[in-house]
LOVO-354249 format. One record per residue: residue number from 1; x, y, z of N, C-alpha, C in turn. Coordinates in steps of 0.001 Angstrom, whole numbers, padded with zeros to 6 digits, always signed. Atoms other than C-alpha are relative to their C-alpha. Layout:
// residues N
     k       n_x       n_y       n_z      ca_x      ca_y      ca_z       c_x       c_y       c_z
   NUM         X         Y         Z         X         Y         Z         X         Y         Z
...
// end
This chain:
// residues 198
     k       n_x       n_y       n_z      ca_x      ca_y      ca_z       c_x       c_y       c_z
     1   +000598   +001431   -000612   +066935   +018004   -118726   -000906   -000215   -001021
     2   +001154   +000677   +000633   +064846   +015480   -119988   -001341   -000375   +000926
     3   +001634   +000599   -000781   +060930   +015319   -119006   -000183   -001113   -000686
     4   +000115   +001502   +000704   +059896   +011986   -118845   -001851   +000033   +000244
     5   +000819   +000117   +000482   +056381   +011383   -119593   -000494   -002052   -000352
     6   +000079   +001712   +000375   +055550   +006958   -119199   -001234   +000151   -001366
     7   +001289   +000527   +000673   +053170   +005502   -121749   -001342   -000038   +000972
     8   +001420   +000169   -000738   +050600   +004982   -119337   -000702   +000861   +000447
     9   +000445   -001553   -001166   +050364   +008792   -117460   -001025   +000085   -001640
    10   +000298   -000450   +000842   +047768   +010079   -119084   -000150   +002320   -000152
    11   -000622   -001537   -000616   +048847   +013958   -119652   -000912   +000654   -000948
    12   +000287   -001022   +001300   +046691   +016868   -121563   +000626   +000476   -000504
    13   -001222   -000637   +000943   +047978   +018282   -124394   -000263   +001505   +000658
    14   +000076   -001746   -000394   +046437   +021704   -122932   +000962   -000175   +001462
    15   -000942   -000395   -001215   +048557   +021114   -119568   +001340   +000516   -000516
    16   -001259   -000289   +000127   +051962   +022357   -119439   +000948   -000881   +001630
    17   -001113   -000057   -000112   +054757   +020698   -118279   +001304   +000206   +000450
    18   -001334   -000238   -000237   +058161   +021548   -117171   +001219   -000230   -000261
    19   -001238   +000614   +000086   +061742   +021048   -117752   +000180   -001370   +000780
    20   -000359   +000998   -000963   +063069   +017885   -116226   -001332   -000849   +000743
    21   +000962   +000742   -000425   +059361   +016556   -115056   +000005   -001113   -000383
    22   +000717   +001414   +000739   +058450   +012996   -115087   -001540   -000115   +000847
    23   +001152   +000333   -000564   +055029   +011748   -115133   +000207   -000911   -000165
    24   +000313   +001001   +000440   +054683   +008554   -113899   -000951   -001256   -000242
    25   +000779   +000973   +000216   +052612   +004983   -114461   -001690   +000578   +000931
    26   +001234   -000780   -000787   +048580   +006204   -113840   -000069   +001254   +000218
    27   +000165   -001665   -000188   +049222   +009658   -113444   -001261   +000213   -000990
    28   +000824   -000917   +000972   +046369   +012024   -114920   +000748   +001190   +000406
    29   +000434   -001489   -000268   +047204   +015627   -115416   -000761   +000608   -000951
    30   +001251   -000453   +000787   +044530   +017433   -116289   +000411   +001544   -001043
    31   -000433   -001659   +001230   +044367   +020588   -118923   -000365   +000945   +000618
    32   -000328   -001507   -001026   +045303   +023499   -117651   +001051   -000258   +000944
    33   -000823   -000095   -000804   +047302   +022137   -115359   +001353   +000479   -000191
    34   -001163   -000766   +000391   +050868   +023813   -115180   +001243   -000711   +001177
    35   -000385   +000641   -000214   +053357   +021865   -113980   +001799   +000646   -000033
    36   -000819   -000481   +000629   +056923   +023384   -113163   +001409   -000448   +000071
    37   -001392   +001017   +000321   +060931   +022169   -113580   +000209   -001124   +001202
    38   -000690   +000667   -001306   +061885   +019130   -112168   -001240   -000934   +001010
    39   +001159   -000018   -000645   +058552   +018295   -110994   -000117   -001798   +000163
    40   +000084   +001185   -000228   +057871   +014525   -110158   -001806   -000270   +000641
    41   +001761   +000293   -000261   +054076   +012886   -110314   +000225   -001595   -000170
    42   -000120   +001962   -000318   +053933   +009346   -108938   -000838   -000783   -000544
    43   +000876   +000932   +000975   +051991   +006536   -110226   -001460   -000006   +000896
    44   +001188   -000374   -000497   +048663   +007109   -109982   -000507   +000792   -000015
    45   -000037   -000977   -000452   +048570   +010342   -109106   -000700   +001187   -000717
    46   +001065   -001168   +000807   +045817   +013010   -110045   -000183   +001749   +000421
    47   +000330   -001321   -000222   +046331   +016846   -110966   -001133   +000502   -000512
    48   +001140   -000517   +000566   +043128   +018191   -111632   +000094   +001449   -000691
    49   +000224   -001505   +001047   +042158   +021246   -113808   +000562   +001412   -000022
    50   -000594   -001580   -000733   +044081   +024473   -113284   +001383   +000100   +000708
    51   -001146   +000174   -001276   +046234   +023052   -110421   +001105   +000522   -000413
    52   -001470   -000783   +000115   +049706   +025122   -110353   +001200   -000818   +001182
    53   -000996   +000117   -001149   +052599   +023425   -108936   +001475   +000830   -000444
    54   -001555   -000331   +000381   +056422   +025558   -108827   +000638   -001622   -000613
    55   -000876   +001173   -000116   +059231   +023760   -109068   +000736   -000979   +000697
    56   -000935   +000781   -001251   +060896   +020827   -107679   -001018   -000652   +000830
    57   +001063   +000794   -000841   +057618   +019433   -106384   -000236   -001746   +000092
    58   -000377   +001385   +000512   +057437   +015966   -105733   -001944   -000551   +000668
    59   +001779   +000622   -000388   +053424   +014380   -105426   +000196   -002019   -000408
    60   -000073   +001575   -000443   +053604   +010969   -104084   -000873   -000565   -001034
    61   +000846   +000926   +000509   +051939   +007926   -105682   -001646   +000026   +000797
    62   +002049   -000049   -001043   +047835   +008064   -105295   -000198   +001015   +000300
    63   +000449   -001044   -000520   +047952   +011424   -104082   -001561   +000681   -001215
    64   +001036   -000358   +001243   +044912   +013394   -105697   -000180   +001981   +000778
    65   -000007   -001038   -000156   +044918   +016883   -105883   -000459   +001057   -001079
    66   +000697   -000445   +000850   +042476   +018791   -106842   -000281   +001414   -000154
    67   -000117   -001871   +000515   +041757   +022606   -108547   -000891   +000230   +000814
    68   -000921   -000745   +000712   +042286   +025042   -108101   +001038   -000013   +000957
    69   -001167   +000391   -001325   +045479   +023920   -105245   +000705   +001048   -001064
    70   -001174   -000995   +000723   +048336   +025978   -105899   +001148   -000526   +001616
    71   -000651   +000496   -000863   +051571   +024534   -104866   +001417   +000423   -000589
    72   -001043   -000897   -000135   +054907   +026480   -104575   +001192   -000474   -000211
    73   -000953   +000669   +000552   +058354   +025366   -105339   +000154   -000184   +001193
    74   -000625   +001283   -000774   +059590   +022148   -103239   -000822   -000201   +001223
    75   +000688   +000628   -001190   +056588   +021158   -101580   -000151   -001606   -000786
    76   +000675   +001792   -000300   +055717   +017091   -100987   -000954   +000112   +000929
    77   +000925   +000293   +000489   +053102   +015696   -101431   -000133   -001597   +000433
    78   -000197   +001283   -000816   +052840   +012061   -099308   -001012   -000618   -000793
    79   +000559   +000327   +000737   +051660   +009096   -100973   -001643   -000271   +000571
    80   +001132   +000428   -000495   +047890   +008846   -100938   -000678   +001671   +000691
    81   +000793   -001490   -000614   +047014   +012904   -099794   -000895   +000288   -000623
    82   +001231   -000998   +000695   +043913   +014566   -100992   -000238   +001224   +000737
    83   -000316   -001529   -000524   +043841   +017996   -101326   -001532   +000645   -000553
    84   +001124   +000419   +000564   +040045   +018350   -101177   -000480   +002081   -000701
    85   +000690   -001212   +000487   +037966   +021392   -102913   -001268   +000272   +000212
    86   +001485   -000041   -000160   +034425   +021185   -101871   -000433   +000238   +001308
    87   -000249   -000248   -001375   +033727   +022843   -098633   -001623   -000872   +000579
    88   +001770   +000750   -000406   +029711   +021346   -098819   +000055   -000884   -000645
    89   +000551   +000355   +001660   +029729   +018856   -101245   -001024   -001464   +000323
    90   +001453   +001286   +000085   +026447   +016594   -102219   +000135   -000058   -001476
    91   -000103   +000723   +000919   +026189   +014372   -104744   -001412   +000677   -001181
    92   +001947   -000842   +000700   +022372   +016189   -105804   -000108   +001120   +000946
    93   +000578   -001210   +000012   +020614   +019199   -105425   -001081   -000322   +000902
    94   +001320   +000000   -000351   +017817   +019960   -102877   -001479   -000711   -000474
    95   +001009   +000657   +000804   +015251   +018673   -105746   +000351   -001013   -000516
    96   -000134   +001464   +000512   +016964   +015427   -106397   +001221   +000115   -000862
    97   -000911   +000271   +001205   +018885   +016259   -109535   +001124   +000211   +000555
    98   -001520   +000133   +000017   +022738   +015706   -110056   +000347   +001446   -000282
    99   -000551   -001280   +000233   +024564   +018642   -109478   +001292   +000481   -001287
   100   -001070   -000428   +000908   +026888   +019946   -112090   +000829   +000916   +000241
   101   -001202   -000970   -000684   +029575   +022151   -111694   -000404   +001079   +000077
   102   +000238   -001131   -000295   +027698   +025131   -112248   -000626   -000180   +001064
   103   +001018   -000191   -001074   +025796   +024355   -108937   +001309   +000037   +001373
   104   -000541   +000294   -001306   +029080   +024318   -106905   +001656   +001026   -000715
   105   -000769   -000929   +000177   +032253   +026817   -106438   +001135   -000845   +000791
   106   -001220   +000606   -000743   +035829   +025035   -105995   +000948   +001036   +000731
   107   -001370   -000946   -001584   +038258   +026462   -102890   +000616   -000774   -000143
   108   -002031   +000902   +000190   +041986   +025605   -103449   +000147   -000108   +001691
   109   -001210   +000489   -000620   +044454   +024105   -101279   +000770   +001327   -000260
   110   -001381   -000820   +000600   +047811   +026999   -101057   +000658   -001072   +000598
   111   -000806   +000145   -000576   +050552   +025553   -100216   +001538   +000330   +000111
   112   -001257   -000634   +000404   +053977   +027498   -099618   +001221   -000980   -000553
   113   -001576   +001232   +000723   +057497   +026629   -100587   +000332   -000869   +001332
   114   -000930   +001529   -000499   +059216   +023620   -099220   -001055   -000889   +001259
   115   +000642   +000639   -000937   +056226   +022628   -096829   -000173   -001819   -000659
   116   +000070   +001702   +000458   +055546   +018611   -096870   -001555   -000334   +000650
   117   +001217   +000950   -000409   +052378   +016756   -096308   -000067   -001391   -000182
   118   -000227   +001047   -000574   +052546   +013421   -095034   -000743   -000852   -000244
   119   +001488   +001023   +000445   +050817   +009944   -096184   -001239   +000028   +000424
   120   +000978   +000031   -000152   +047643   +010054   -096585   -000934   +001030   +001426
   121   +000547   -001187   -000723   +047014   +013330   -094762   -001224   +000345   -001092
   122   +001019   -000799   +001447   +043833   +015486   -096355   -000137   +001364   +000573
   123   +000161   -001794   +000293   +043840   +019404   -096555   -001379   +000569   -000538
   124   +000962   +000251   +000523   +040404   +020135   -096537   -000412   +001676   -000111
   125   -000106   -001353   +000681   +039956   +023354   -098454   -001166   +000980   +000197
   126   -001149   -001222   +000843   +040272   +026585   -098468   +000301   -000181   +001685
   127   -001232   +000092   -000806   +043677   +025956   -096366   +001074   +000551   -000484
   128   -000897   -000324   +000747   +046804   +027408   -096884   +001184   -000873   +001687
   129   -000767   +000798   -000465   +049652   +025508   -095447   +001395   +000732   +000038
   130   -001549   -000286   +000407   +052994   +027585   -094872   +001359   -000491   -000422
   131   -001720   +000038   +000742   +056462   +028016   -096079   +000277   -001024   +001417
   132   -001131   +000679   -000063   +058679   +025127   -094763   -000612   -000483   +001061
   133   +000684   +000829   -000946   +055921   +023638   -092383   -000621   -001500   -000617
   134   +000250   +001631   -000322   +054842   +019428   -091765   -000804   +000017   +000442
   135   +000749   +000686   -000319   +052076   +018070   -091882   +000130   -001608   +000089
   136   +000017   +001743   -000063   +052142   +014335   -090430   -001205   -000469   -000025
   137   +000543   +001026   +000960   +050940   +011244   -091985   -001520   -000475   +000878
   138   +001178   -000128   -000508   +047495   +010847   -091345   -001205   +001065   +000996
   139   +000685   -001182   -000792   +046514   +014624   -090032   -001210   +000177   -001240
   140   +000957   -000318   +000524   +043391   +015995   -091157   +000154   +001606   +000012
   141   -000524   -001793   +000386   +044066   +020018   -092204   -001160   +000736   +000052
   142   +001275   -000733   -000168   +040991   +022053   -091335   -000168   +001607   +000127
   143   -000392   -001627   -000500   +042790   +025843   -090280   +001135   -000571   -000552
   144   -000894   -000557   +000245   +045490   +027663   -091517   +001238   -000931   +000471
   145   -000607   +000503   -000314   +048576   +025646   -090624   +001669   +001444   -000318
   146   -000968   -000726   -000111   +051196   +028596   -089767   +001359   -000619   -000836
   147   -001356   +000424   +000256   +055238   +028872   -091196   +000348   -000740   +001233
   148   -000403   +000539   -000588   +057093   +026320   -089943   -000052   -000872   +000966
   149   +000514   +001275   -001043   +054432   +024276   -087893   +000302   -001447   +000200
   150   +000285   +001340   -000358   +054548   +020766   -086786   -001448   -000196   +000514
   151   +001455   +000128   -000372   +050950   +019858   -087036   -000208   -001437   -000461
   152   +000173   +001512   +000086   +049743   +016171   -086406   -001877   +000283   +000578
   153   +001567   +000093   -000922   +045962   +014876   -085438   -001053   +000262   -000885
   154   +000979   +000005   +000567   +042326   +014794   -086318   -000691   +000650   +000946
   155   -000671   -000941   +001437   +041790   +017705   -086385   +001231   +000214   +000560
   156   -001052   -000080   -000331   +045076   +018608   -087121   +000656   +001238   +001450
   157   +000066   -000911   -000925   +046800   +020804   -084332   +001901   +000385   +000365
   158   -001166   -000278   +000070   +050432   +022265   -083544   +000457   -000504   +000760
   159   -000166   +001259   -000716   +052404   +019666   -081864   +001664   +000607   +000236
   160   -000854   -000332   +000061   +055883   +021291   -082703   +000603   +001153   -001488
   161   -000614   -000992   +000715   +058303   +023483   -084930   +000571   -000948   -000764
   162   -001171   +000470   +001306   +060361   +022521   -088285   +000498   +000909   -001017
   163   -000423   -000769   +001070   +062674   +023958   -089887   +000868   -000193   -001444
   164   -000116   +000160   +001506   +064111   +024293   -093593   +000491   -002218   +000214
   165   -000186   +001622   +000328   +065553   +020548   -093226   -000757   -000886   +000394
   166   +000858   +001268   +000161   +062534   +019003   -092059   -000203   -000574   +001889
   167   -000667   +000508   -001714   +064099   +018103   -088234   -001212   +000723   +000776
   168   +000708   -000779   -000817   +061781   +019364   -085535   +001052   +000894   +000892
   169   -000721   -001512   -000365   +063349   +022364   -083990   +000147   -000534   +001578
   170   -001097   +000555   -001493   +065776   +021864   -080548   -001182   +001621   +000814
   171   +000208   -000651   -001220   +063907   +023818   -077320   +000669   +000723   +000609
   172   -001226   -000532   -001076   +066257   +026269   -076367   -000879   +001011   +000991
   173   +000424   -000912   -001288   +064054   +028243   -073775   +000210   +001601   -000796
   174   +000408   -001449   +000180   +063040   +031860   -073919   -000807   +000313   -001538
   175   +000702   -000006   +001155   +061039   +031415   -077239   +000840   -000136   -001194
   176   -000722   +000343   +001281   +064138   +030480   -079308   +000473   -001444   -000054
   177   -000392   +000920   +000821   +064930   +027180   -081386   +000989   -000067   -000603
   178   -001639   +000401   +001439   +067678   +025780   -083160   -000446   -001533   -000476
   179   +000663   +000974   +000437   +067383   +023288   -085805   +001804   -000874   +000282
   180   -001333   +000901   -000435   +069813   +020211   -084974   +000615   -000385   -001162
   181   -000755   -000232   +000692   +070724   +019727   -088055   +001074   +000735   -000662
   182   -000948   -000950   +000292   +071860   +022839   -089078   +000528   +001310   +000393
   183   -000099   -001107   -000783   +072211   +025034   -086373   +000012   +001440   -000170
   184   +000973   -001660   +000591   +069864   +028157   -088072   -001060   +000029   +001849
   185   +000668   -000456   -000846   +068201   +029515   -084962   -001098   +000771   -000369
   186   +001291   -000837   +000519   +064715   +031064   -084988   -000495   +000255   +001268
   187   +000634   -000715   -001055   +062872   +033295   -082729   -002107   -000568   +000079
   188   +001509   -000092   -000352   +058954   +032497   -081611   -000822   +001302   +000190
   189   +000731   -001421   -000472   +056645   +035390   -081386   -001402   -000238   -000413
   190   +001170   -000159   +000747   +052861   +035381   -081331   -000216   -001195   -000279
   191   +000581   +000948   +000905   +052210   +031845   -082398   +000640   -000110   -001543
   192   -000869   -000076   +001087   +055001   +032130   -085140   +001218   +000159   +000005
   193   -001407   +000791   -000018   +058439   +031142   -085963   +000841   +001248   -000890
   194   -001156   -000770   +000718   +061024   +033937   -087558   +001502   -000680   -000347
   195   -001399   +000690   +000022   +064454   +032663   -088866   +001147   +001239   +000385
   196   -000479   -001303   -000498   +067541   +034824   -086852   +000324   +000590   -000876
   197   -001277   -000468   +000830   +069443   +036477   -089045   +001391   +001101   +000469
   198   -001573   -000468   -000187   +073066   +037911   -088047   +000070   +001329   -000651
// end
């Protein structure tokens, strides 16, 4: 696999970019960041210091992924998404002095395998987006999102379930759900969803 970093991208010599990954125009990948194999970093995207991406992640144009975010394998970050890292943001301290790195503790967003975050959504750290979950475009996530949940709104709330194919699941009644694409069956139990294995 060929790794491609275009000339206008700014990738730190202290960052690690996996085989087959692409970093496109005007993107910035900071020191200590780790990109797995086959990742795509879109135009103007920002990957902060020490951020970790698994294999086959896609970070679309102008998304901002602030440290210490962790994205597992196969995560999709839509255009202009923001993953924050400051729970109580301020430019200055109470005495009027400019805040420095030592004046606050960054907290991260964790996104589990296969999850997707839609365009212009904001994930307010610290939160975890569960495996195969989908955050709708424009949502503001302030609480953890369960595996397979479909969340939307401000603040984001669960409005359904999604399967690994990304499509909303069909309600089959009595806590059973199915994927209209793959036919995979799921069971709902106490606000969680699990795949039915035979």
